[in-house]
Backbone bond lengths (Angstrom), bond angles and torsions (degrees), N, CA, C in turn:
res aa  C-N    CA-C-N  psi(-1)  N-CA   C-N-CA  omega(-1)  CA-C   N-CA-C  phi
1 X - - - 1.461 - - 1.512 109.90 -
2 X 1.328 116.21 130.82 1.452 120.74 179.57 1.539 110.69 -74.34
3 X 1.341 116.05 131.46 1.451 121.05 179.54 1.536 109.03 -90.74
4 X 1.318 116.87 111.75 1.470 120.59 -178.95 1.532 111.05 -67.45
5 X 1.328 115.72 141.50 1.469 121.14 176.76 1.513 109.49 -119.44
6 X 1.344 115.06 141.51 1.448 120.24 178.81 1.531 109.67 -121.38
7 X 1.316 116.48 167.00 1.459 121.29 -179.14 1.529 110.49 -70.49
8 X 1.336 115.57 147.95 1.453 121.90 176.69 1.528 107.84 -91.61
9 X 1.335 116.34 110.60 1.467 121.89 179.33 1.524 108.37 -134.46
10 X 1.335 117.70 83.09 1.464 120.70 -175.56 1.526 114.63 -66.48
11 X 1.338 117.00 -17.51 1.466 120.37 179.42 1.522 112.40 -91.92
12 X 1.325 117.89 -5.17 1.468 120.49 178.70 1.535 108.41 -145.50
13 X 1.324 114.46 66.19 1.458 120.69 -179.49 1.517 110.93 -71.85
14 X 1.307 116.47 150.65 1.464 120.94 -176.34 1.527 110.47 -100.20
15 X 1.320 118.80 -120.04 1.456 121.76 -179.33 1.524 110.32 -97.88
16 X 1.339 115.56 163.82 1.464 119.06 177.32 1.532 111.26 -62.92
17 X 1.325 117.99 -38.62 1.463 120.74 178.23 1.529 110.30 -64.34
18 X 1.317 117.30 -44.05 1.467 120.17 -177.41 1.539 110.80 -66.20
19 X 1.310 117.55 -43.43 1.469 120.39 -178.06 1.528 111.51 -74.75
20 X 1.299 117.30 -6.40 1.479 121.70 173.01 1.529 110.06 -66.66
21 X 1.330 117.27 -25.88 1.460 122.25 -175.57 1.529 111.44 -71.15
22 X 1.344 114.80 170.91 1.463 121.05 173.42 1.517 110.87 -67.54
23 X 1.332 115.84 149.94 1.464 122.29 177.96 1.535 109.79 -118.98
24 X 1.282 115.63 140.33 1.444 120.79 -175.63 1.538 111.35 -64.66
25 X 1.340 114.51 129.49 1.472 120.55 174.28 1.516 114.16 70.56
26 X 1.332 118.61 20.39 1.460 121.50 -174.51 1.529 113.15 -111.05
27 X 1.321 113.72 161.40 1.463 122.88 166.66 1.520 105.24 -104.40
28 X 1.324 119.12 126.92 1.459 119.18 -175.21 1.518 111.32 -152.95
29 X 1.342 113.69 163.05 1.456 119.45 -176.91 1.515 110.76 -152.48
30 X 1.330 112.90 154.07 1.456 125.28 171.28 1.533 105.48 -112.89
31 X 1.308 117.38 123.22 1.475 120.04 -164.20 1.528 109.70 -140.69
32 X 1.313 116.63 116.21 1.457 121.21 177.80 1.532 110.01 -117.24
33 X 1.315 116.37 137.05 1.452 122.57 173.52 1.518 107.90 -132.47
34 X 1.318 116.35 138.17 1.443 119.56 -175.38 1.514 112.93 -137.84
35 X 1.333 115.40 150.35 1.453 123.82 174.43 1.525 106.77 -114.86
36 X 1.346 116.93 120.92 1.464 121.20 -171.21 1.527 110.85 -133.13
37 X 1.341 115.78 155.41 1.455 121.48 179.92 1.528 108.40 -134.57
38 X 1.357 115.05 146.45 1.451 119.36 172.62 1.544 109.77 -89.89
39 X 1.322 118.00 -175.21 1.452 121.67 -175.55 1.526 112.46 -65.48
40 X 1.354 116.87 -21.35 1.457 121.18 177.74 1.521 113.16 -95.12
41 X 1.332 116.43 12.18 1.476 124.47 178.01 1.527 113.15 68.97
42 X 1.325 117.31 19.34 1.477 120.40 173.60 1.528 109.12 -73.58
43 X 1.316 115.74 141.34 1.460 123.00 -172.34 1.532 111.26 -92.34
44 X 1.340 114.78 135.94 1.460 123.50 171.45 1.528 107.70 -133.79
45 X 1.327 114.93 153.83 1.472 119.16 168.28 1.509 107.97 -133.38
46 X 1.336 115.18 157.24 1.448 119.32 177.49 1.521 110.21 -139.69
47 X 1.308 114.18 161.79 1.462 121.20 178.51 1.512 110.30 -142.67
48 X 1.320 115.84 136.19 1.476 123.13 174.37 1.511 107.86 -129.66
49 X 1.302 117.28 128.43 1.463 121.62 176.32 1.527 109.48 -137.24
50 X 1.305 116.31 132.00 1.443 122.41 168.39 1.521 106.72 -117.57
51 X 1.327 115.56 117.26 1.467 123.07 -172.45 1.507 109.23 -109.32
52 X 1.338 116.15 132.88 1.463 122.09 179.98 1.524 106.86 -137.27
53 X 1.341 116.52 100.96 1.467 120.28 -172.33 1.510 110.25 -114.19
54 X 1.338 116.10 116.47 1.450 121.15 175.25 1.517 109.57 -85.52
55 X 1.338 116.24 120.33 1.456 122.26 -179.60 1.513 110.83 -117.59
56 X 1.333 116.17 40.75 1.456 120.69 -179.22 1.510 110.17 87.99
57 X 1.355 116.55 -108.09 1.452 120.00 -177.34 1.538 112.11 -81.39
58 X 1.331 116.16 -11.11 1.463 121.23 -177.67 1.529 109.40 -120.78
59 X 1.307 117.27 140.62 1.455 122.26 173.67 1.526 109.39 -120.15
60 X 1.323 117.01 124.40 1.444 122.49 177.97 1.515 109.37 -96.27
61 X 1.336 116.74 134.46 1.461 122.39 177.96 1.527 108.46 -129.86
62 X 1.319 114.59 139.45 1.466 118.37 -177.56 1.521 110.24 -157.94
63 X 1.319 116.23 141.83 1.467 122.48 169.93 1.526 107.90 -107.44
64 X 1.318 115.45 139.16 1.469 121.63 175.42 1.514 108.21 -129.38
65 X 1.332 116.49 129.02 1.458 119.98 177.11 1.529 108.33 -133.00
66 X 1.321 115.60 148.24 1.465 119.80 -177.97 1.512 109.97 -151.92
67 X 1.326 114.82 151.65 1.455 123.40 173.66 1.531 107.57 -139.87
68 X 1.336 116.35 134.69 1.455 120.75 174.15 1.524 109.29 -120.47
69 X 1.312 115.79 127.00 1.454 124.45 176.00 1.526 106.66 -102.67
70 X 1.329 117.49 102.95 1.474 120.84 -171.35 1.528 112.19 -75.72
71 X 1.322 118.58 -29.31 1.455 119.66 178.21 1.518 110.79 -62.39
72 X 1.335 116.71 -41.01 1.454 121.35 -177.22 1.518 113.36 -102.67
73 X 1.332 116.89 5.00 1.453 122.78 178.06 1.544 111.17 52.10
74 X 1.348 115.34 50.13 1.450 121.30 179.84 1.521 108.54 -120.37
75 X 1.340 114.51 135.81 1.466 121.27 178.94 1.526 107.93 -124.65
76 X 1.343 116.28 129.78 1.448 122.66 178.88 1.513 108.82 -117.46
77 X 1.344 116.61 134.72 1.457 119.09 -173.64 1.528 110.11 -145.77
78 X 1.313 115.46 144.13 1.457 121.74 176.02 1.529 109.08 -143.64
79 X 1.318 117.05 133.92 1.464 121.46 167.49 1.518 107.49 -129.17
80 X 1.338 115.82 135.40 1.454 119.02 -173.08 1.531 110.29 -153.36
81 X 1.335 117.07 143.31 1.486 119.46 172.95 1.536 108.91 -82.16
82 X 1.316 116.96 167.22 1.472 119.86 177.46 1.507 111.53 -72.37
83 X 1.322 115.89 163.13 1.466 122.80 172.35 1.527 108.18 -144.52
84 X 1.327 116.27 -173.76 1.460 119.43 -176.87 1.518 112.59 -61.92
85 X 1.305 116.77 -36.24 1.458 120.39 -179.06 1.520 112.20 -79.67
86 X 1.313 115.90 -22.72 1.471 121.14 -176.36 1.522 109.81 -132.28
87 X 1.315 117.32 72.65 1.462 120.82 178.71 1.524 111.49 -78.54
88 X 1.318 116.12 160.33 1.461 121.38 173.30 1.521 109.22 -81.52
89 X 1.320 115.67 128.47 1.465 122.32 178.71 1.516 108.38 -124.70
90 X 1.340 116.96 120.13 1.453 122.71 177.80 1.529 108.92 -124.60
91 X 1.316 115.88 117.71 1.461 122.55 172.09 1.526 107.11 -131.71
92 X 1.325 117.07 -179.22 1.477 118.42 176.72 1.511 112.97 -66.29
93 X 1.336 116.85 -13.53 1.467 121.48 -177.86 1.508 114.41 -118.31
94 X 1.324 118.35 5.36 1.458 119.26 -172.79 1.516 110.19 -153.71
95 X 1.354 115.57 147.25 1.465 123.14 169.00 1.517 105.69 -145.14
96 X 1.333 117.07 100.05 1.445 120.56 -168.32 1.534 112.46 -140.87
97 X 1.331 115.33 158.60 1.449 123.08 168.73 1.529 107.51 -127.88
98 X 1.320 115.53 78.84 1.456 121.47 177.94 1.514 111.99 55.66
99 X 1.328 114.95 -138.06 1.473 120.68 -178.46 1.523 112.61 -86.12
100 X 1.334 117.35 -7.13 1.464 120.07 -178.93 1.505 110.77 -69.86
101 X 1.326 117.03 -50.10 1.456 121.92 -175.21 1.521 108.97 -152.36
102 X 1.320 116.80 124.41 1.467 119.22 -179.40 1.514 110.39 -138.67
103 X 1.313 116.81 142.69 1.449 124.52 171.33 1.515 107.58 -131.81
104 X 1.322 117.04 113.29 1.454 122.05 -175.57 1.521 109.98 -126.22
105 X 1.326 115.52 129.70 1.449 120.82 179.61 1.522 110.41 -78.06
106 X 1.322 116.17 133.34 1.441 123.07 172.81 1.522 108.28 -122.12
107 X 1.321 117.11 179.80 1.470 119.54 177.87 1.523 111.62 -63.99
108 X 1.310 116.11 -32.43 1.462 120.84 -176.32 1.522 112.36 -83.99
109 X 1.330 116.61 -39.94 1.463 119.40 -175.56 1.524 109.22 178.34
110 X 1.336 116.29 -159.70 1.457 121.67 -179.75 1.523 108.68 -101.40
111 X 1.323 115.41 123.25 1.463 120.95 177.75 1.522 107.94 -89.06
112 X 1.318 116.42 122.99 1.460 123.48 -175.88 1.524 108.40 -117.02
113 X 1.335 116.27 123.19 1.459 121.60 179.82 1.529 108.04 -127.09
114 X 1.320 116.96 125.58 1.450 123.13 179.65 1.523 109.40 -125.30
115 X 1.334 115.91 136.24 1.471 119.58 -179.96 1.526 110.13 -130.76
116 X 1.321 114.44 116.07 1.465 124.92 179.22 1.530 106.40 -118.52
117 X 1.314 118.20 158.91 1.462 119.38 -179.26 1.533 111.31 -63.88
118 X 1.349 117.13 -22.37 1.465 120.00 -178.29 1.515 114.42 -107.77
119 X 1.317 118.46 -7.85 1.461 120.55 178.00 1.523 110.18 -157.54
120 X 1.323 114.84 161.76 1.465 120.73 167.78 1.522 107.47 -138.23
121 X 1.329 115.10 145.62 1.453 122.28 -175.14 1.518 108.31 -131.44
122 X 1.317 116.94 128.19 1.460 123.20 -179.74 1.530 107.65 -129.30
123 X 1.337 116.99 109.63 1.458 121.49 -171.29 1.534 110.37 -131.02
124 X 1.324 115.24 154.38 1.453 121.81 165.76 1.521 106.69 -122.34
125 X 1.334 115.57 122.56 1.458 122.40 179.32 1.532 107.74 -106.53
126 X 1.330 116.37 105.73 1.453 121.67 179.34 1.537 110.31 -60.88
127 X 1.301 116.23 150.34 1.473 120.25 -176.98 1.528 112.87 -65.10
128 X 1.325 117.95 -21.14 1.448 120.88 175.45 1.521 112.83 58.81
129 X 1.318 117.13 -124.07 1.463 121.89 -179.28 1.532 112.21 -78.46
130 X 1.329 117.18 -5.13 1.456 120.98 -178.45 1.503 111.66 91.75
131 X 1.330 116.56 -170.95 1.452 123.21 -177.49 1.521 111.37 -95.78
132 X 1.337 114.55 154.53 1.464 122.09 -179.13 1.520 110.18 -137.08
133 X 1.322 115.55 135.43 1.471 120.95 171.25 1.513 108.45 -73.17
134 X 1.309 117.01 142.15 1.453 121.89 179.53 1.526 111.54 -101.83
135 X 1.336 113.79 162.10 1.468 123.60 169.77 1.531 111.49 58.03
136 X 1.316 118.38 -122.16 1.467 122.76 -175.02 1.530 109.39 -92.45
137 X 1.358 116.76 77.77 1.467 122.05 -178.79 1.526 111.82 55.08
138 X 1.310 116.45 36.80 1.463 121.46 177.67 1.515 114.74 101.60
139 X 1.314 117.61 -8.71 1.472 120.89 -178.27 1.506 110.00 -103.71
140 X 1.326 116.27 132.70 1.456 122.77 178.35 1.530 109.41 -120.23
141 X 1.328 116.60 124.22 1.452 121.19 173.46 1.511 107.27 -80.31
142 X 1.329 118.14 125.54 1.457 121.84 -169.63 1.551 111.45 -87.58
143 X 1.334 114.65 54.56 1.447 120.91 172.13 1.508 116.15 81.22
144 X 1.335 118.37 -9.20 1.467 123.25 -175.48 1.528 107.85 -128.88
145 X 1.347 118.88 133.32 1.464 121.62 178.63 1.533 112.34 -76.50
146 X 1.325 115.78 69.87 1.452 122.79 -177.79 1.532 106.11 -139.45
147 X 1.325 118.17 129.58 1.464 121.15 -175.71 1.516 113.52 -62.09
148 X 1.339 118.12 -20.80 1.454 120.38 177.58 1.524 112.78 -84.35
149 X 1.316 116.95 -19.62 1.467 121.29 -176.60 1.526 109.88 -90.68
150 X 1.325 114.90 69.17 1.468 121.06 -175.37 1.529 110.94 -138.57
151 X 1.330 114.22 163.24 1.461 121.47 167.08 1.525 107.68 -138.93
152 X 1.338 116.34 158.41 1.441 121.27 162.90 1.526 106.64 -95.50
153 X 1.342 117.38 154.56 1.466 118.13 -173.01 1.520 109.82 -159.40
154 X 1.360 114.81 126.30 1.466 120.20 170.32 1.518 109.82 -143.75
155 X 1.332 116.18 162.43 1.454 121.17 -176.89 1.513 111.96 -146.63
156 X 1.335 114.55 148.57 1.456 122.53 158.89 1.521 104.71 -92.59
157 X 1.332 118.00 104.76 1.452 121.24 -166.82 1.521 114.52 -91.18
158 X 1.339 118.36 -17.93 1.459 120.98 -172.44 1.528 108.52 -140.28
159 X 1.331 116.05 86.36 1.454 121.69 -173.78 1.524 109.64 -115.21
160 X 1.344 117.82 102.78 1.470 118.94 173.59 1.524 110.36 -55.91
161 X 1.329 116.09 129.41 1.462 120.79 -169.03 1.521 111.77 -128.70
162 X 1.314 115.71 139.62 1.462 121.02 176.98 1.518 108.91 -145.59
163 X 1.335 115.63 156.23 1.463 119.46 178.08 1.504 111.50 162.82
164 X 1.314 115.44 -159.08 1.468 120.37 -175.66 1.516 111.71 -130.11
165 X 1.314 113.79 148.27 1.455 123.48 174.98 1.519 108.18 -118.96
166 X 1.323 117.44 129.13 1.439 122.68 172.14 1.523 107.76 -102.71
167 X 1.337 116.75 112.65 1.465 122.41 -174.52 1.506 108.57 -145.33
168 X 1.345 117.15 128.70 1.465 121.60 179.27 1.535 111.31 54.08
169 X 1.353 114.21 42.53 1.471 121.63 178.34 1.534 113.17 62.25
170 X 1.321 116.52 18.70 1.445 121.26 176.92 1.524 109.60 -117.11
171 X 1.325 115.82 138.14 1.462 121.30 175.70 1.525 108.62 -97.10
172 X 1.323 115.69 119.96 1.464 122.17 -172.31 1.508 109.73 -118.17
173 X 1.323 117.09 126.01 1.447 121.50 175.44 1.529 109.37 -80.16
174 X 1.352 115.37 134.24 1.459 120.58 -178.27 1.511 110.92 -128.76
175 X 1.324 115.63 145.97 1.460 121.64 171.05 1.516 108.53 -137.16
176 X 1.323 117.31 155.56 1.456 120.44 178.48 1.506 112.00 167.55
177 X 1.330 116.66 -142.39 1.461 122.22 -177.52 1.531 109.71 -136.37
178 X 1.338 115.12 146.95 1.463 123.27 175.70 1.521 109.36 -122.97
179 X 1.316 114.54 147.98 1.474 123.31 171.90 1.526 105.52 -120.65
180 X 1.344 117.23 124.42 1.462 120.77 -175.54 1.532 108.82 -120.36
181 X 1.349 114.79 123.00 1.472 121.90 -179.17 1.518 111.47 -106.99
182 X 1.310 117.01 145.42 1.470 123.42 161.33 1.523 106.41 -126.63
183 X 1.315 115.38 124.45 1.464 120.49 -176.64 1.522 109.43 -148.72
184 X 1.339 116.42 150.39 1.445 120.44 175.08 1.513 110.75 177.92
185 X 1.337 115.42 163.37 1.453 118.44 179.45 1.508 112.88 177.85
186 X 1.314 113.74 -166.31 1.460 121.92 -172.75 1.505 114.08 -99.77
187 X 1.321 118.48 9.29 1.470 122.81 -175.43 1.522 111.87 -65.49
188 X 1.316 116.33 162.35 1.457 122.12 178.33 1.525 109.70 -86.94
189 X 1.312 116.21 117.15 1.457 121.30 -177.50 1.529 112.07 -73.45
190 X 1.342 118.08 -20.28 1.470 121.61 -176.18 1.516 112.45 -97.31
191 X 1.318 118.81 -1.71 1.463 121.44 179.07 1.529 108.34 -87.24
192 X 1.329 116.90 120.86 1.461 121.58 -177.70 1.533 112.42 -56.29
193 X 1.325 116.71 -30.12 1.474 119.06 -176.66 1.515 113.14 -72.06
194 X 1.348 117.30 -15.12 1.464 119.21 177.69 1.534 112.12 -95.00
195 X 1.329 117.44 3.30 1.480 120.32 178.18 1.521 108.84 -79.53
196 X 1.333 115.63 147.13 1.451 120.11 -168.55 1.506 113.47 -131.15
197 X 1.328 114.37 166.06 1.458 123.78 161.34 1.518 106.17 -120.22
198 X 1.340 115.29 119.26 1.461 122.60 -174.30 1.507 110.08 -116.06
199 X 1.344 115.44 143.68 1.455 120.87 -178.14 1.530 109.83 -137.17
200 X 1.313 116.27 135.17 1.469 121.82 172.11 1.526 107.58 -118.36
201 X 1.321 116.81 102.04 1.451 122.94 -178.57 1.529 109.64 -88.79
202 X 1.331 115.90 122.36 1.461 123.02 -173.98 1.545 107.67 -116.90
203 X 1.309 116.17 90.82 1.453 120.57 -175.08 1.538 111.28 -74.75
204 X 1.313 115.19 149.70 1.481 119.94 -179.41 1.519 112.63 -66.52
205 X 1.345 117.92 -16.62 1.472 120.61 179.65 1.529 111.54 -88.54
206 X 1.333 117.73 15.76 1.456 123.26 177.23 1.521 113.62 68.63
207 X 1.332 116.96 30.53 1.456 122.57 169.09 1.523 108.49 -115.58
208 X 1.341 116.00 154.61 1.459 120.60 -175.51 1.528 109.94 -134.49
209 X 1.327 114.12 150.70 1.461 121.80 174.21 1.530 107.68 -133.53
210 X 1.329 115.41 129.06 1.469 121.60 174.16 1.511 107.78 -108.83
211 X 1.341 117.89 128.80 1.448 123.54 178.37 1.532 108.52 -120.96
212 X 1.321 116.78 126.89 1.475 122.04 176.24 1.511 107.50 -122.47
213 X 1.335 116.45 112.40 1.464 120.43 -169.53 1.528 112.33 -123.97
214 X 1.335 114.31 147.44 1.473 122.30 175.02 1.531 106.73 -130.27
215 X 1.350 117.77 71.74 1.465 120.75 -171.41 1.530 113.79 -71.39
216 X 1.333 119.30 -15.87 1.454 122.73 -177.57 1.522 112.48 -77.14
217 X 1.321 118.50 -13.13 1.452 121.23 -175.52 1.524 111.61 -85.99
218 X 1.307 116.75 162.04 1.456 123.25 -179.26 1.515 109.28 -124.70
219 X 1.346 117.43 102.74 1.471 126.06 1.71 1.517 111.22 -79.55
220 X 1.353 117.90 161.77 1.467 120.25 175.24 1.523 110.59 -59.77
221 X 1.328 116.17 150.51 1.474 120.66 -179.90 1.512 107.88 -119.54
222 X 1.352 115.25 125.14 1.465 122.36 178.47 1.507 110.74 -123.98
223 X 1.343 116.30 140.48 1.452 120.80 174.02 1.526 107.65 -144.98
224 X 1.323 117.27 175.66 1.444 119.46 178.57 1.503 113.82 165.27
225 X 1.328 115.30 -169.34 1.458 122.51 -176.14 1.518 109.52 -149.09
226 X 1.329 116.51 140.61 1.453 123.70 173.50 1.528 108.33 -114.20
227 X 1.326 117.18 126.33 1.477 122.12 -177.52 1.528 108.73 -122.12
228 X 1.308 116.04 124.18 1.462 121.38 -175.90 1.530 111.13 -87.04
229 X 1.303 114.60 169.09 1.475 121.45 179.91 1.543 109.73 -63.11
230 X 1.326 116.74 -33.78 1.475 120.13 -177.39 1.548 112.54 -92.91
231 X 1.330 116.52 25.31 1.459 123.79 168.25 1.526 113.63 72.02
232 X 1.301 117.58 28.34 1.459 120.67 171.39 1.536 108.27 -100.33
233 X 1.313 116.60 148.00 1.458 119.45 179.56 1.521 109.40 -137.85
234 X 1.321 114.77 152.21 1.461 120.04 173.78 1.510 110.28 -149.00
235 X 1.316 115.21 154.91 1.455 120.73 178.35 1.517 109.78 -64.76
236 X 1.332 116.40 140.83 1.458 122.21 -178.68 1.531 108.19 -128.84
237 X 1.318 116.54 101.82 1.478 118.93 -179.92 1.522 112.17 -137.71
238 X 1.355 116.80 18.93 1.447 120.76 -179.49 1.520 111.83 -116.52
239 X 1.331 117.26 33.55 1.452 122.26 -179.32 1.527 110.85 -102.45
240 X 1.329 116.30 168.65 1.459 122.24 174.94 1.533 108.45 -121.56
241 X 1.309 117.22 133.01 1.455 122.41 -179.23 1.527 107.71 -130.91
242 X 1.318 116.21 121.44 1.470 120.95 -176.98 1.518 109.93 -120.39
243 X 1.334 117.22 128.65 1.449 122.12 174.37 1.519 110.01 -73.45
244 X 1.341 116.81 126.50 1.464 120.99 -177.56 1.518 112.92 -107.42
245 X 1.309 118.64 -16.40 1.465 121.38 177.78 1.525 109.36 -154.99
246 X 1.326 116.28 159.93 1.448 122.58 179.42 1.530 109.29 -134.76
247 X 1.311 114.89 163.66 1.447 121.31 175.61 1.535 108.83 -138.91
248 X 1.301 116.73 166.05 1.478 121.43 177.15 1.517 108.15 -118.40
249 X 1.313 115.55 132.05 1.456 121.62 179.66 1.513 108.03 -146.89
250 X 1.357 116.77 129.61 1.456 120.70 179.67 1.513 113.44 62.26
251 X 1.352 116.85 26.99 1.445 119.86 -179.40 1.520 114.11 80.74
252 X 1.342 117.19 5.81 1.450 122.41 -177.86 1.523 110.06 -118.87
253 X 1.324 115.58 154.64 1.451 122.23 -179.82 1.537 109.41 -98.29
254 X 1.357 115.38 136.03 1.468 121.11 -178.62 1.498 109.42 -136.27
255 X 1.336 117.26 148.08 1.455 121.43 170.74 1.526 109.26 -68.11
256 X 1.359 115.63 147.41 1.467 118.18 179.11 1.524 112.49 -144.69
257 X 1.323 117.87 19.14 1.450 122.51 174.73 1.518 109.10 -171.97
258 X 1.331 116.69 144.32 1.467 119.71 -174.60 1.528 110.89 -145.52
259 X 1.312 115.99 155.11 1.456 124.28 166.79 1.521 109.11 -113.27
260 X 1.314 116.93 130.43 1.453 122.84 -177.81 1.528 109.87 -117.76
261 X 1.320 115.70 128.43 1.452 120.92 172.41 1.535 108.39 -123.50
262 X 1.330 115.86 128.75 1.460 120.97 179.82 1.510 109.09 -149.84
263 X 1.304 117.96 167.76 1.466 122.22 -177.08 1.523 111.71 -81.58
264 X 1.317 117.31 -15.51 1.438 121.96 -175.35 1.546 111.59 -87.10
265 X 1.335 115.16 154.82 1.461 124.56 170.43 1.529 111.27 56.03
266 X 1.341 119.19 -126.75 1.472 121.02 -176.40 1.525 113.02 -88.17
267 X 1.312 117.27 8.78 1.479 124.00 171.47 1.531 114.54 74.15
268 X 1.333 119.53 -43.44 1.471 122.37 -173.94 1.530 108.97 -127.77
269 X 1.350 115.15 132.57 1.448 121.59 177.71 1.518 110.08 -143.39
270 X 1.326 115.75 157.33 1.463 121.28 165.94 1.507 107.93 -113.97
271 X 1.335 116.22 148.32 1.467 124.01 178.01 1.529 106.13 -119.11
272 X 1.347 116.53 118.04 1.456 121.36 -172.61 1.531 110.17 -133.00
273 X 1.346 117.72 130.65 1.486 119.69 -179.37 1.503 113.04 -58.48
274 X 1.333 116.42 140.53 1.479 121.37 172.13 1.522 109.23 -69.40
275 X 1.327 116.18 -47.49 1.460 124.29 172.35 1.521 107.91 -137.26
276 X 1.326 117.09 168.07 1.457 118.59 174.79 1.508 109.49 -58.80
277 X 1.345 115.16 142.54 1.450 119.78 -173.69 1.526 114.34 -74.67
278 X 1.330 114.34 -171.17 1.458 120.78 -174.20 1.519 109.83 -136.86
279 X 1.323 115.90 146.43 1.454 122.42 177.43 1.533 108.73 -85.98
280 X 1.309 116.02 125.24 1.471 122.98 175.80 1.526 107.77 -119.85
281 X 1.310 117.26 109.29 1.454 122.41 -177.92 1.521 110.57 56.54
282 X 1.336 119.67 -96.28 1.459 122.66 -178.08 1.535 111.07 -127.71
283 X 1.315 117.75 22.56 1.469 119.71 175.62 1.523 109.19 -138.81
284 X 1.331 115.03 159.45 1.451 123.32 -177.17 1.519 107.86 -107.85
285 X 1.339 116.86 132.24 1.468 120.59 -174.63 1.525 109.38 -124.99
286 X 1.335 115.13 137.62 1.459 120.33 179.84 1.534 110.76 -138.31
287 X 1.318 117.35 136.84 1.447 121.56 166.12 1.525 107.26 -89.47
288 X 1.332 116.04 130.58 1.449 121.08 -173.70 1.537 111.64 -126.85
289 X 1.344 114.39 156.26 1.453 120.95 166.63 1.533 108.97 -84.81
290 X 1.312 115.93 143.12 1.450 122.00 167.77 1.530 107.24 -105.15
291 X 1.350 117.22 120.07 1.457 121.99 -177.96 1.520 111.18 -118.78
292 X 1.350 115.60 143.10 1.466 118.52 176.30 1.528 109.45 -83.67
293 X 1.329 115.84 -174.25 1.464 120.84 -174.61 1.518 112.29 -63.29
294 X 1.351 116.83 -25.48 1.466 120.53 178.68 1.518 112.76 -83.91
295 X 1.348 116.80 -1.48 1.458 121.02 -179.96 1.510 113.55 84.15
296 X 1.324 117.47 11.72 1.449 121.86 179.15 1.533 109.54 -85.55
297 X 1.336 116.84 132.26 1.464 120.98 177.83 1.520 108.77 -71.05
298 X 1.335 116.36 120.25 1.469 121.69 -176.97 1.525 111.31 -116.96
299 X 1.314 117.80 3.35 1.442 120.51 177.92 1.511 111.39 173.91
300 X 1.341 114.98 -179.54 1.447 122.73 174.24 1.543 108.48 -117.02
301 X 1.308 115.58 158.85 1.464 121.03 173.66 1.507 110.15 -143.85
302 X 1.314 116.33 139.84 1.471 120.24 166.61 1.525 106.85 -95.01
303 X 1.325 115.80 137.40 1.466 122.18 173.13 1.521 107.91 -115.65
304 X 1.329 115.64 130.56 1.464 121.48 176.01 1.529 107.04 -119.49
305 X 1.328 115.84 118.97 1.461 121.99 -170.29 1.506 110.27 -120.42
306 X 1.328 116.49 131.96 1.469 121.33 176.30 1.518 109.67 -100.90
307 X 1.349 117.61 151.16 1.470 120.55 -169.06 1.514 114.38 -70.59
308 X 1.337 118.55 -23.41 1.467 120.30 -176.71 1.507 114.50 -68.27
309 X 1.339 118.31 -13.07 1.464 120.54 -178.47 1.504 110.93 -68.93
310 X 1.339 117.48 -44.67 1.472 120.43 -176.82 1.522 113.57 -115.42
311 X 1.317 118.00 2.02 1.483 120.47 -176.48 1.526 109.71 -129.29
312 X 1.304 115.88 108.36 1.468 119.86 178.24 1.505 111.75 -73.75
313 X 1.313 115.96 -25.58 1.454 121.37 172.95 1.513 106.72 -141.71
314 X 1.308 116.57 138.97 1.441 120.05 -172.81 1.526 111.83 -90.05
315 X 1.314 115.29 117.75 1.454 121.00 172.99 1.520 107.95 -97.78
316 X 1.332 114.75 72.73 1.463 120.33 -170.62 1.523 110.66 -85.90
317 X 1.340 116.28 124.68 1.458 121.17 -178.58 1.511 110.46 -118.59
318 X 1.303 115.60 177.47 1.471 119.97 177.05 1.515 110.64 69.61
319 X 1.311 117.17 -118.11 1.472 121.44 -173.30 1.516 111.85 -64.10
320 X 1.350 118.70 -20.14 1.456 120.84 -179.38 1.531 112.34 -100.81
321 X 1.333 117.83 3.81 1.445 119.47 179.39 1.522 111.90 101.93
322 X 1.301 117.56 172.55 1.471 121.85 -174.12 1.533 112.60 -94.23
323 X 1.309 118.78 -21.63 1.450 121.29 -175.65 1.507 111.79 -88.89
324 X 1.336 115.45 152.29 1.453 119.96 174.36 1.534 108.61 -66.85
325 X 1.329 115.56 137.41 1.464 120.01 179.89 1.510 109.06 -131.10
326 X 1.299 116.68 158.02 1.452 121.21 179.57 1.526 110.13 -77.96
327 X 1.318 115.13 163.06 1.456 119.33 179.13 1.518 110.48 -62.90
328 X 1.338 117.98 -34.37 1.458 120.85 178.22 1.516 110.94 -61.22
329 X 1.337 116.66 -45.83 1.462 119.30 -179.12 1.517 112.45 -67.19
330 X 1.342 117.70 -30.81 1.452 119.12 177.78 1.527 110.27 -61.39
331 X 1.327 116.72 -46.63 1.447 119.82 -177.60 1.528 112.16 -74.97
332 X 1.336 118.77 -13.84 1.448 121.17 172.41 1.508 112.69 -78.07
333 X 1.315 117.81 -12.44 1.478 121.09 -178.60 1.531 109.08 -83.21
334 X 1.285 115.56 54.24 1.476 122.02 176.06 1.512 106.98 -115.21
335 X 1.314 116.22 143.14 1.466 119.84 174.35 1.516 109.00 -82.84
336 X 1.323 116.52 127.09 1.470 120.83 -176.98 1.511 110.40 -100.26
């Protein structure tokens, strides 16, 4: 199936369905993260990413899927390029890589199916409050005041989710919430100044906050969105976010705790990992608790962290080799 491509016009975005498609000359992704519970209230999280990166004469494509079982402290992860049996298909209603990972729009919501050698996940994520444009009417400046260093960005932030997990030969019923992103643009993926720390705060009162931060820049650049229970949204770029702790993973340094101050809701929160995070391709991902000033958990947040924020040069070990490598070379380690 031919994947239709449309022009990238971040200042004149069209509909959510239309901008779901591929954009000419862009790096873009479809990204779902969910917090789920079984009938015994055990916690699971999942991640689905379809990555499509235009690098001039070469285009990199990759699916990434993950499941974390917090009761048993087990994390399952797969990243894979497409092949003949599992091609990438992008239409206004679908973003899939064969049977490995699929996201298909239905009348009710987005059906998400993930297949790993150790688990399979079959979910329906209802549209909930619907989709919202982020930042400046859907346009995000990627930390640098340059018209090329931009992305468009929207999300379905509050999607009631249900389905089944097949794990260890057991079929487990799950319910919870999903946050689904579509984002992409013309920014430079190898420029350290465009690397981000992203947060999706999912409050128990059915309100959401998206934070997109570039704290390594001078001055730091912050943007975001506040979405109310009654489906109103506004740009949020007047908050303060302070890293309170760090961790080391794969030879790289990552933030692992934050203090947030903003004018909305209870004004002050801490963001703290549930467990130590995980490396997915070239970014670090953590499910976190959101706590108010009294230390009460009032929501969950996913944090997605890129290495350029705290690492001026990457000392990547293990799966990336023993020698220090540049950020450019890290992103070249993709299977095409």
